[in-house]
C-alpha positions in Angstrom: 0.0 0.0 0.0 1.5 3.3 -1.1 1.1 5.8 1.7 2.0 8.8 -0.4 -0.7 8.6 -3.1 -4.4 8.8 -3.0 -6.4 5.5 -3.8 -10.0 4.9 -4.3 -12.1 3.4 -1.4 -12.8 0.3 -3.5 -9.1 -0.4 -4.0 -8.4 0.1 -0.3 -11.1 -2.4 0.7 -9.9 -5.0 -1.8 -6.4 -4.6 -0.5 -7.7 -5.1 3.1 -9.5 -8.2 2.0 -6.4 -9.7 0.4 -4.4 -9.0 3.5 -7.0 -10.6 5.7 -7.3 -13.6 3.5 -3.6 -14.2 3.4 -3.5 -13.9 7.2 -6.3 -16.5 7.6 -4.5 -18.9 5.2 -1.2 -18.6 7.2 -3.0 -19.3 10.5 -4.8 -22.3 8.9 -1.5 -23.7 7.6 0.1 -23.3 11.0 -2.8 -25.0 12.8 -2.8 -27.8 10.2 1.0 -28.3 10.8 0.5 -28.5 14.5 -2.2 -31.1 14.1 -0.2 -33.2 11.6 3.0 -33.3 13.9 1.1 -34.0 17.1 0.7 -37.7 16.3 3.3 -39.8 18.0 3.1 -42.8 15.7 2.1 -42.1 12.1 -0.2 -44.9 11.1 0.5 -44.5 7.4 4.0 -45.6 7.8 2.9 -49.2 8.7 0.9 -51.7 6.8 -0.2 -54.9 8.5 -2.5 -57.4 6.7 -4.2 -58.9 9.7 -5.3 -57.8 13.1 -5.8 -54.3 14.3 -3.7 -51.7 12.4 -1.2 -51.1 15.2 -1.4 -54.4 17.0 2.0 -55.8 16.0 3.7 -52.4 16.4 2.3 -51.9 19.9 3.8 -55.2 21.0 7.3 -53.9 20.3 6.9 -51.0 22.6 8.5 -51.6 26.0 6.5 -50.6 29.0 9.7 -49.8 30.9 10.7 -46.1 31.0 13.6 -45.2 28.9 16.9 -44.7 30.7 18.9 -41.7 29.3 21.6 -41.8 32.0 25.3 -42.4 30.9 26.5 -45.8 31.9 30.1 -45.5 30.9 31.0 -43.0 33.7 31.5 -44.0 37.3 28.9 -42.8 39.8 29.7 -39.9 42.1 31.3 -41.1 45.3 29.0 -41.3 48.4 28.5 -38.0 50.1 31.0 -37.1 52.7 29.8 -35.1 55.6 31.5 -31.7 55.7 32.8 -30.4 59.0 32.9 -26.7 59.5 36.4 -25.6 60.5 36.8 -22.8 63.1 40.0 -21.3 64.2 39.9 -19.5 67.6 41.6 -16.3 68.4 44.9 -16.4 70.2 45.5 -14.4 73.4 46.4 -10.8 73.3 49.9 -11.5 74.5 50.6 -13.3 71.2 49.9 -10.3 69.0 53.6 -10.3 68.0 54.1 -14.0 67.9 56.9 -15.2 65.6 56.9 -19.0 65.8 60.4 -19.6 64.5 62.1 -16.8 66.6 60.6 -17.6 70.0 62.7 -16.3 72.8 61.8 -19.1 75.2 62.6 -21.8 72.7 65.9 -20.2 71.7 67.2 -20.7 75.3 67.5 -24.5 74.6 70.2 -23.9 71.9 73.9 -23.2 72.3 75.1 -19.6 72.6 78.2 -20.2 70.7 78.3 -18.1 67.5 74.8 -16.9 68.5 73.2 -20.1 67.4 70.4 -19.6 69.8 69.3 -16.5 68.0 68.9 -18.0 64.6 65.8 -19.7 63.2 64.3 -22.6 65.4 60.8 -23.6 64.5 58.4 -25.5 66.7 57.5 -29.2 66.2 54.3 -30.0 64.4 52.5 -30.7 67.6 53.6 -27.4 69.1 52.3 -25.2 66.4 49.5 -22.9 67.5 46.1 -23.5 65.7 44.8 -20.1 66.4 44.6 -16.7 64.7 47.1 -14.0 65.8 45.2 -10.8 66.8 46.2 -7.3 66.0 46.9 -5.0 69.1 44.1 -2.8 70.3 43.7 0.3 68.3 45.5 -1.1 65.2 45.3 1.2 62.2 46.1 0.7 58.6 49.7 2.0 58.1 50.4 5.3 56.3 50.7 5.1 52.6 54.1 5.3 50.9 56.1 7.5 50.7 54.7 9.1 53.9 55.1 5.8 55.7 58.9 6.1 55.4 58.9 8.8 58.0 55.9 8.0 60.3 54.1 5.0 61.8 51.2 4.5 64.3 52.2 3.8 67.9 49.2 1.4 68.3 50.6 -0.8 65.6 54.1 -1.2 67.2 53.5 -0.3 70.9 57.2 -0.2 71.9 59.1 2.8 73.0 62.4 1.2 74.1 64.3 2.3 71.0 63.1 5.9 71.4 65.0 6.0 74.7 68.0 3.7 73.9 68.7 5.4 70.5 67.6 8.9 71.3 70.9 10.5 70.4 71.2 8.6 67.2 67.9 9.7 65.8 66.6 6.2 65.0 63.0 6.9 66.1 61.0 9.4 68.1 57.6 9.1 69.8 55.1 12.0 69.6 51.4 11.8 70.5 50.0 8.7 68.8 52.8 8.0 66.3 56.4 7.3 65.7 58.7 9.6 63.6 61.8 8.3 61.8 64.3 11.1 61.2 66.5 8.8 59.2 69.3 8.6 61.6 71.5 5.6 62.5 74.4 4.8 64.8 77.0 5.9 62.3 74.9 8.5 60.6 73.0 10.5 63.2 72.6 13.4 60.8 70.5 11.2 58.5 70.8 8.3 56.0 70.4 10.6 53.0 73.7 12.5 53.8 75.4 9.2 54.6 74.4 7.7 51.3 75.6 10.8 49.5 79.0 10.3 51.1 79.0 6.7 49.7 78.0 8.0 46.3 81.1 10.2 46.2 83.2 7.0 46.6 81.4 4.6 44.3 78.7 5.2 41.6 75.2 4.6 42.9 73.3 6.3 40.1 74.2 4.5 36.9 71.9 1.5 37.4 74.8 -1.0 37.9 73.9 -1.3 41.6 70.3 -2.4 42.1 70.2 -5.0 44.9 71.7 -4.5 48.3 71.8 -6.3 51.6 72.0 -4.5 55.0 73.3 -6.7 57.9 72.1 -5.5 61.3 69.8 -3.0 59.8 68.2 -1.4 62.9 65.0 0.3 61.7 66.2 0.1 58.1 66.7 3.8 57.4 69.7 2.9 55.1 67.4 0.8 52.9 64.6 3.2 53.1 66.6 6.1 51.7 68.2 3.9 49.0 64.8 3.3 47.5 64.8 6.8 46.1 67.9 5.9 44.2 66.3 2.8 42.6 68.3 0.4 44.9 66.2 -2.2 46.7 67.7 -3.4 49.9 67.1 -6.6 51.8 67.5 -5.5 55.4 67.7 -8.0 58.3 68.4 -8.0 62.0 67.7 -10.5 64.8 64.9 -10.3 67.3 67.1 -9.3 70.2 67.2 -6.6 72.8 66.5 -3.9 70.2 62.8 -4.6 70.5 60.8 -4.6 67.3 63.5 -3.0 65.1 62.5 -5.1 62.1 58.8 -4.6 62.8 59.4 -0.8 62.6 61.0 -1.3 59.2 58.1 -3.2 57.9 55.6 -0.7 59.2 57.6 2.0 57.3 57.1 0.0 54.1 60.7 -1.1 53.8 61.8 -4.6 52.8 63.1 -6.4 55.9 63.3 -9.9 57.6 64.3 -11.3 60.9 67.7 -12.9 60.5 71.2 -13.2 61.9 74.6 -14.3 60.8 75.3 -17.3 63.1 75.9 -20.9 61.9 73.7 -21.4 58.9 73.7 -19.6 55.5 71.6 -16.6 54.8 68.5 -17.7 52.9 69.6 -16.1 49.6 71.3 -17.6 46.6 74.9 -17.0 45.5 75.8 -14.0 43.4 72.6 -12.2 44.5 73.5 -8.7 45.7 75.4 -5.9 44.1 76.2 -4.3 47.4 76.5 -5.4 51.0 76.5 -3.0 54.0 77.3 -3.1 57.7 77.0 0.1 59.8 78.2 -0.9 63.3 76.4 -4.2 62.9 78.5 -5.8 65.7 79.3 -8.8 63.6 82.8 -10.3 64.4 84.0 -10.3 60.8 87.6 -11.3 61.4 86.8 -14.1 63.9 85.9 -17.8 63.3 88.3 -18.0 60.4 86.5 -15.2 58.6 83.4 -17.4 57.9 81.0 -14.4 58.0 83.0 -12.5 55.3 83.0 -15.8 53.3 79.2 -15.8 53.5 79.1 -12.2 52.3 81.4 -13.2 49.5 79.0 -16.0 48.5 75.9 -13.7 48.2 77.8 -10.9 46.5 77.8 -10.6 42.7 81.1 -10.6 40.8 82.4 -7.0 41.1 80.0 -6.3 44.1 80.9 -4.0 46.9 81.1 -4.5 50.7 80.8 -1.3 52.8 81.8 -1.2 56.4 81.4 1.7 58.8 81.8 1.8 62.5 84.3 -0.2 64.6 87.1 -0.7 63.8 87.1 1.7 60.8 88.7 5.1 61.8 89.5 3.8 65.2 92.4 6.2 65.4 89.9 9.1 66.0 87.0 7.2 67.6 88.5 4.7 70.0 87.7 6.7 73.1 84.0 7.0 72.2 83.8 3.2 71.6 85.3 2.5 75.0 87.8 0.0 73.6 91.6 0.1 73.5 93.6 1.1 70.5 95.4 -2.2 70.3 92.1 -4.1 70.3 90.6 -2.1 67.5 93.8 -2.2 65.5 94.0 -6.0 65.8 90.3 -6.3 64.7 90.9 -4.2 61.6 94.0 -6.2 60.8 92.0 -9.4 60.9 89.4 -8.0 58.6 92.0 -6.8 56.1 93.7 -10.2 56.1 90.4 -12.1 55.5 89.4 -9.7 52.7 92.8 -10.3 50.9 92.4 -14.0 51.3 89.0 -13.7 49.5 90.8 -11.8 46.7 88.9 -8.6 47.5 90.3 -5.3 46.5 90.1 -2.4 49.0 88.7 0.5 46.9 88.9 3.3 49.5 88.8 4.2 53.1 87.7 7.7 54.0 86.7 8.9 57.4 84.2 6.4 58.8 83.8 4.5 55.6 85.8 1.6 54.1 84.8 -0.1 50.8 86.0 -3.4 49.3 85.2 -4.9 45.9 84.8 -8.6 45.0 86.7 -9.7 41.9 84.8 -10.2 38.6 86.2 -13.7 38.2 88.5 -16.1 40.0 91.2 -16.5 37.3 93.8 -14.5 39.3 92.5 -15.8 42.6 93.1 -19.4 41.7 96.7 -18.6 41.0 97.1 -17.0 44.4 95.9 -20.2 46.1 99.3 -21.5 45.6 100.6 -18.9 48.0 97.5 -18.4 50.2 96.6 -21.9 51.3 93.5 -20.7 53.1 90.7 -20.5 52.6 90.3 -23.3 50.1 87.7 -23.3 47.4 84.5 -25.1 48.2 84.0 -28.5 46.6 82.1 -28.6 43.4 79.4 -30.8 44.9 78.6 -28.1 47.4 75.7 -26.2 45.8 76.3 -22.4 46.4 72.6 -21.7 45.9 71.5 -24.2 48.6 70.7 -21.9 51.5 67.9 -23.5 53.6 69.3 -24.7 57.0 72.6 -25.1 55.2 75.7 -24.8 57.5 78.1 -22.1 56.7 81.4 -23.4 55.3 84.9 -22.0 55.9 85.7 -22.1 52.2 85.6 -19.7 49.3 82.7 -20.1 47.0 84.1 -20.5 43.4 82.7 -18.3 40.7 81.6 -19.8 37.4 84.5 -20.7 35.1 85.8 -18.2 32.5 88.6 -18.6 29.9 91.9 -17.8 31.4 92.7 -15.7 28.4 89.9 -13.4 29.3 90.4 -10.1 30.9 90.1 -9.7 34.7 87.0 -7.6 34.1 85.2 -10.5 32.4 82.1 -11.2 34.7 81.9 -14.8 35.8 78.5 -16.2 35.1 77.6 -13.4 32.7 77.0 -9.7 33.0 73.6 -8.3 34.0 72.1 -5.3 32.3 71.8 -2.0 34.1 68.6 -1.1 35.8 65.8 -0.7 34.5 66.7 -2.7 31.4 67.8 -5.5 33.7 64.2 -6.2 34.8 63.0 -7.7 31.4 66.4 -8.8 29.9 67.1 -12.5 29.8 69.1 -13.2 33.0 72.6 -14.7 32.6 71.6 -17.9 34.5 69.2 -18.6 31.7 71.3 -17.4 28.8 74.3 -19.5 29.9 72.1 -22.6 30.3 72.5 -23.0 34.1 68.7 -23.6 34.2 68.3 -25.8 31.2 64.6 -26.2 31.8 64.0 -22.5 31.1 64.8 -21.1 27.6 65.2 -17.4 26.8 62.0 -17.6 24.8 60.2 -19.3 27.7 61.4 -16.5 30.0 60.2 -13.7 27.8 56.9 -15.6 27.3 56.5 -15.8 31.1 57.1 -12.1 31.5 54.4 -11.3 28.9 52.0 -13.8 30.5 52.3 -12.3 34.0 51.6 -8.8 32.6 48.3 -10.2 31.3 47.5 -12.0 34.5 48.2 -8.9 36.7 46.1 -6.8 34.5 43.3 -9.4 35.0 43.9 -9.4 38.8 43.3 -5.7 38.9 39.8 -6.3 37.5 39.1 -8.6 40.4 40.8 -6.6 43.1 40.7 -2.9 42.1 42.9 -2.0 45.1 45.8 -3.8 43.4 45.5 -1.1 40.7 45.0 1.7 43.1 48.2 3.6 43.5 49.5 3.5 47.1 46.8 1.2 48.5 49.3 -1.7 48.9 52.9 -1.4 49.8 54.3 -4.7 51.2 53.5 -7.6 48.8 54.4 -11.3 49.1 54.5 -13.8 46.3 54.6 -17.3 47.9 55.7 -19.1 44.7 57.5 -16.6 42.5 59.1 -18.9 39.9 61.2 -16.3 37.9 59.5 -13.2 39.4 57.0 -12.5 36.6 54.3 -11.3 39.1 56.7 -8.8 40.7 58.1 -7.6 37.4 54.5 -6.8 36.3 54.2 -4.5 39.3 57.6 -2.8 38.9 56.0 0.5 38.0 53.8 0.5 41.1 54.9 2.0 44.4 55.2 -1.5 45.9 57.9 -4.0 46.8 57.5 -7.7 46.4 59.1 -10.4 48.5 59.6 -13.2 46.0 59.6 -16.6 47.7 61.0 -19.7 46.0 59.7 -22.7 48.0 62.5 -25.2 48.8 60.2 -27.9 47.5 60.0 -26.3 44.1 61.3 -28.3 41.1 63.6 -25.5 40.0 65.7 -23.2 42.2 65.0 -19.9 40.4 65.8 -17.4 43.1 69.1 -16.6 41.5 67.2 -15.6 38.3 65.0 -13.3 40.4 68.0 -11.5 41.8 69.6 -11.2 38.4 66.4 -9.4 37.3 67.0 -6.8 40.0 64.3 -8.1 42.3 64.6 -9.5 45.9 63.4 -12.7 47.5 64.1 -15.5 49.9 63.7 -19.3 50.3 60.9 -20.7 52.4 59.3 -23.9 53.4 55.6 -23.1 53.8 55.0 -25.9 56.2 56.9 -23.6 58.6 56.4 -20.1 59.7 58.2 -17.2 57.9 60.9 -15.2 59.6 58.8 -12.1 59.9 56.4 -10.3 62.3 52.7 -10.6 62.2 50.9 -8.2 59.9 53.8 -7.8 57.6 52.1 -7.8 54.2 49.3 -5.8 52.6 48.7 -8.4 49.9 49.6 -12.1 49.4 49.7 -13.9 46.1 49.9 -17.7 46.0 50.2 -19.5 42.7 49.8 -23.3 43.0 51.1 -23.3 46.6 48.5 -25.7 47.9 49.0 -28.1 45.1 52.8 -28.1 45.7 52.3 -28.9 49.5 49.3 -31.2 49.0 51.1 -34.2 50.5 53.6 -32.4 52.7 51.5 -30.5 55.3 47.9 -29.5 56.0 46.4 -26.6 54.1 45.1 -25.0 57.3 48.7 -24.7 58.6 49.6 -22.7 55.5 46.4 -20.6 55.7 47.1 -19.8 59.4 50.6 -18.6 58.5 49.1 -16.5 55.7 46.6 -15.0 58.2 49.4 -14.3 60.7 51.5 -12.3 58.3 48.6 -10.5 56.5 47.4 -7.1 57.7 43.8 -6.5 58.7 42.0 -5.5 55.5 44.7 -7.0 53.4 44.1 -8.9 50.2 44.8 -12.4 49.0 44.8 -14.0 45.6 45.2 -17.8 45.5 45.6 -19.4 42.1 45.1 -23.2 42.0 43.0 -26.1 40.8 39.3 -25.6 41.3 38.9 -28.6 43.7 41.8 -27.3 45.8 40.3 -23.8 45.9 36.9 -25.1 47.1 38.5 -26.8 50.1 40.6 -23.7 50.7 37.5 -21.5 50.5 35.8 -23.6 53.2 38.8 -23.3 55.5 39.1 -19.5 55.1 35.6 -19.1 56.5 37.1 -20.2 59.8 39.7 -17.4 59.4 37.0 -14.8 58.8 38.1 -14.0 55.3 35.6 -12.9 52.8 36.2 -14.1 49.3 34.9 -15.4 46.0 36.2 -17.8 43.3 36.6 -16.3 39.8 37.3 -17.8 36.4 40.7 -18.2 34.8 41.7 -15.2 32.7 41.6 -17.2 29.5 38.4 -19.1 29.8 35.8 -20.3 32.4 36.5 -23.9 31.1 40.0 -23.9 32.6 40.4 -26.0 35.8 42.6 -23.4 37.3 40.5 -20.8 39.1 41.3 -17.7 41.1 40.2 -17.2 44.7 40.5 -13.7 45.9 39.6 -12.6 49.5 40.1 -10.0 52.1 41.0 -10.4 55.8 38.5 -8.8 58.1 39.6 -6.1 60.5 39.6 -7.3 64.1 41.7 -6.5 67.2 41.9 -7.4 70.9 39.9 -5.4 73.3 41.1 -2.5 75.3 43.2 -3.6 78.3 40.7 -2.1 80.9 37.8 -4.0 79.3 39.8 -7.2 79.3 40.4 -6.8 83.1 36.7 -6.3 83.7 36.0 -9.6 81.9 38.4 -11.5 84.1 41.2 -11.6 81.5 39.0 -13.3 78.9 39.9 -11.6 75.7 37.2 -9.9 73.7 37.9 -9.2 70.0 36.7 -6.2 68.1 35.5 -6.9 64.6 34.6 -4.9 61.6 32.8 -7.4 59.3 31.8 -7.1 55.7 28.5 -5.9 54.5 26.1 -8.2 52.6 27.5 -6.9 49.3 31.0 -8.1 50.3 32.4 -4.6 50.7 35.2 -4.5 53.2 34.8 -1.4 55.4 37.8 0.9 55.9 40.0 0.8 58.9 39.7 4.5 59.6 42.4 6.6 61.2 42.5 10.0 62.7 45.3 11.3 60.6 44.8 14.6 59.0 46.7 13.7 55.9 45.0 12.7 52.7 47.0 9.6 52.5 45.6 8.3 55.8 42.1 9.5 55.4 41.7 7.1 52.5 43.3 4.2 54.1 42.2 0.6 53.6 39.9 1.0 50.7 37.9 -2.2 50.3 39.4 -5.1 48.5 36.1 -6.7 47.4 34.4 -3.5 46.5 32.7 -4.9 43.4 29.1 -5.4 44.3 27.6 -8.8 43.3 25.3 -8.0 40.3 22.7 -10.5 41.4 22.2 -8.5 44.6 22.6 -4.9 43.6 20.5 -5.1 40.5 17.9 -7.5 41.7 17.6 -7.3 45.5 14.5 -9.4 45.9 15.8 -12.2 43.7 19.1 -12.1 45.4 17.5 -12.3 48.8 15.4 -15.3 47.7 18.5 -17.0 46.2 20.4 -16.5 49.5 17.5 -17.9 51.4 17.4 -21.0 49.2 21.1 -21.4 49.5 20.9 -21.2 53.3 18.1 -23.8 53.3 20.1 -26.2 51.1 23.6 -25.4 52.4 23.8 -28.6 54.4 22.9 -30.7 51.4 25.3 -28.7 49.2 28.2 -29.3 51.6 27.5 -33.1 51.3 27.8 -33.2 47.6 31.0 -33.9 45.7 32.9 -30.8 44.7 32.5 -31.2 40.9 28.7 -31.2 41.3 28.8 -27.9 43.2 31.0 -26.5 40.5 28.5 -27.4 37.8 25.6 -26.0 39.8 27.3 -22.7 40.6 28.3 -22.5 36.9 24.6 -22.8 36.0 23.8 -20.0 38.5 26.5 -17.9 37.0 25.2 -18.3 33.4 21.7 -17.3 34.6 23.1 -14.1 36.3 25.1 -13.2 33.1 21.9 -13.5 31.0 20.1 -11.3 33.5 22.9 -8.7 33.4 23.1 -8.8 29.6 19.3 -8.2 29.3 19.6 -4.9 31.2 23.0 -3.8 29.8 23.1 -0.4 28.2 23.5 -1.5 24.6 20.5 -3.8 24.8 18.4 -1.1 26.5 19.3 1.4 23.9 18.5 -1.0 21.0 15.2 -1.9 22.6 14.1 1.7 23.1 15.2 2.7 19.6 13.3 -0.2 18.0 10.1 0.5 19.9 10.2 4.3 19.2 10.9 3.6 15.5 7.8 1.4 15.4 5.8 4.2 17.1 6.9 6.7 14.5 6.0 4.3 11.7 2.6 3.6 13.1 1.9 7.3 13.6 2.7 7.9 9.9 0.4 5.0 8.9 -2.4 6.5 10.9 -1.8 9.9 9.5 -1.8 8.9 5.8 -4.8 6.6 6.2 -6.9 9.1 8.1 -9.5 9.3 5.3 -9.9 5.6 5.1 -13.0 4.0 6.6 -12.4 0.3 6.7 -15.0 -2.1 8.1 -12.4 -3.7 10.4 -11.1 -1.1 13.0 -7.4 -1.6 12.2 -6.5 1.9 13.2 -7.8 1.2 16.7 -5.7 -1.9 17.0 -2.6 0.0 15.7 -3.2 2.8 18.2 -3.5 0.4 21.1 -0.3 -1.4 20.1 1.4 2.0 19.8 0.4 2.8 23.4 1.7 -0.6 24.4 5.1 0.2 22.9 5.3 3.5 24.6 4.4 1.9 27.9 7.1 -0.8 27.3 9.7 1.9 26.7 8.8 3.7 29.9 8.9 0.5 31.9 12.3 -0.5 30.5 13.9 2.9 31.2 12.4 2.9 34.7 13.7 -0.5 35.5 17.2 0.4 34.1 17.3 3.5 36.3 16.1 1.7 39.3 18.8 -1.0 39.0 21.7 1.4 38.5 20.3 3.7 41.1 20.4 0.8 43.6 24.0 0.2 42.8 24.9 3.8 43.4 22.9 3.8 46.7 24.9 0.8 47.9 28.2 2.4 47.1 27.2 5.7 48.8 25.9 3.9 51.9 28.9 1.7 52.2 31.4 4.6 51.8 29.8 6.3 54.8 29.6 3.3 56.9 32.5 2.8 59.4 31.6 -0.5 61.0 29.0 -3.2 61.3 28.5 -5.9 64.0 27.6 -9.5 63.3 29.0 -12.8 62.4 30.3 -13.9 59.0 28.0 -17.0 58.9 25.1 -15.4 57.0 27.4 -13.4 54.8 29.4 -16.4 53.7 26.2 -18.0 52.5 26.0 -15.4 49.8 29.5 -16.2 48.4 29.4 -17.6 44.9 31.6 -18.3 42.0 31.9 -15.1 40.0 33.0 -14.9 36.4 36.1 -12.9 35.8 34.8 -11.6 32.5 32.4 -9.1 34.0 
């Protein structure tokens, strides 16, 4: 029908009749088709000469119901009753518990060479099965770089160093916080000026020095101020009379560990550090046959520097202040000089309070001098120089990798590393030279690229990982070649890369050659660090690695001990392992969800990301009123899995925004459809016991079905679909208005214009309803965000909230 030309009433009527006739024929054809296909057994297909038409056919039909179940697969195992695991809270006195550095246990060991102060872990039956509490009033630490100079008193409630080291400007206490002026025993005017003095003697700015180790670090001011020069320092000190010195360093956001040079090797590989430093660290370098300097030589890279300040350097001018005789100090320096020469070290310079030695680039010349200097001998070739987990120190010189004797003395044994920052992504010498045959240069570059993609995906799951300054101290429990840390190199964070001693490959040397830092660790034991060390923990296949070695709850309790309140966790492992881990973390009061693999939801490897709730011990006066029964203060998550901030009273912007939530992504099924979400949670609670009895793979399939349903619901109310729906209906309205306008003079017997007008109104009503529903859903999301941002705390248990946890797709 042409809408733009006038036609006679007779033609219009005939056209209308034709349309009506065609419509009736279509309907009749459709009904006939339905009738024809509704017969189960078409009689015309069979022809029997005797008896009723379908008599013989009906005899072949079995009265037994058809079985469509698969018979080639084994049945699911019988249901196993799941037991809810709960971990009680430890007492308030254990808020700084370090299991492997316990003072009472250390008294059982010899004091010779300070063996009693080194690492001694409890037996399996002695390990505590409780959660270490944070001290009362704990606050989220200041953000970097402000944290370098200030920390909350409530987090480390110890004032001993403020008195003992007052004149050396280690730390000061004012009001409710500690201030760190940057001073040290040998640099009371500040670490910055001290480092400038070193920079005038050796080049610290060209990128050749990237990794350093500070023995006897105090509160780690030396390492803190080296960070601004792109030098990452592994600081360590024992847990001794200088109470909480390493804990102060960690609160400042500086890499540090509890450790001591005693009878076992430092937990680092050979050729790891570009620089070693001792500022009045009180280590007897010249005694015991120089074994401690030999250990420094083992961990120093070829051409690396050793810096010594304090006794006995410059003893001629300082002997009175050190309260030692001149002969004693002179004899000590002579011992150190002799040991350094026996290690083939070259003394670069001694000026004022500083003395600097350099390790040779190779051992070509040193092997020739062994004919004159009989001691120390080179270590045997069967002694692995990278083996450093409970390995006894040896009084021998660790040999460097072989180089051609025709080569220059400047030829770097084992291969030269690039200068920082090119060093981060360049293929490390250990891989280039084939020391690790299992890893090729192509495989290394592929791993670097892969982890950039994975970290980018992690940031979509945990937005705080991508929020600059939210996290500072990060732990990677199974680092491999450091790809995770390398992907975060541009962020203001530092990563402790751990290579488990049970790993198939010892890759920690590769990590150091990239300019990163790390340590060895057996995750069946506690780490040598204080509680609440890390803001974020990443665990890749850790639970699979230790599946037959120790219980997963032991690893999780250690993770909970070293994780700060409000801190984040990402565990990457097989889906069956993660389901068990997720059940255990309910007893730790973690809130988390399982997300898909970054490549596909069909991958068995999934990602569990969670947040540790904020909780502390009660105030001391309240505890006394309750007859010394500890009460724990909690801040639990809201029903939308938003972790509430741990607020502070700091006036600085960095502290007013502390502890932004890890799981701040609202579950779509709850925010957009509150009634439906409430109903689903009610059904899940009602059937939770039955769900726990089912085999894990069944639960995965059911949760995947729920996930698909939620995605379909989200897609139906996504902005592109809404826009397309509205445009389509409005276009139909415009067309129908045009039809009504141009057919206004028609007078058909059938009131078609009335039907068109009613359908037009229906389309308009549909558009209004769709837009209203879209605005309501997104308005509810915004209301949730606003209400949660203003909420400081909420009381309640995590039982009801954990019922709402579900597998969430990582593709949203």
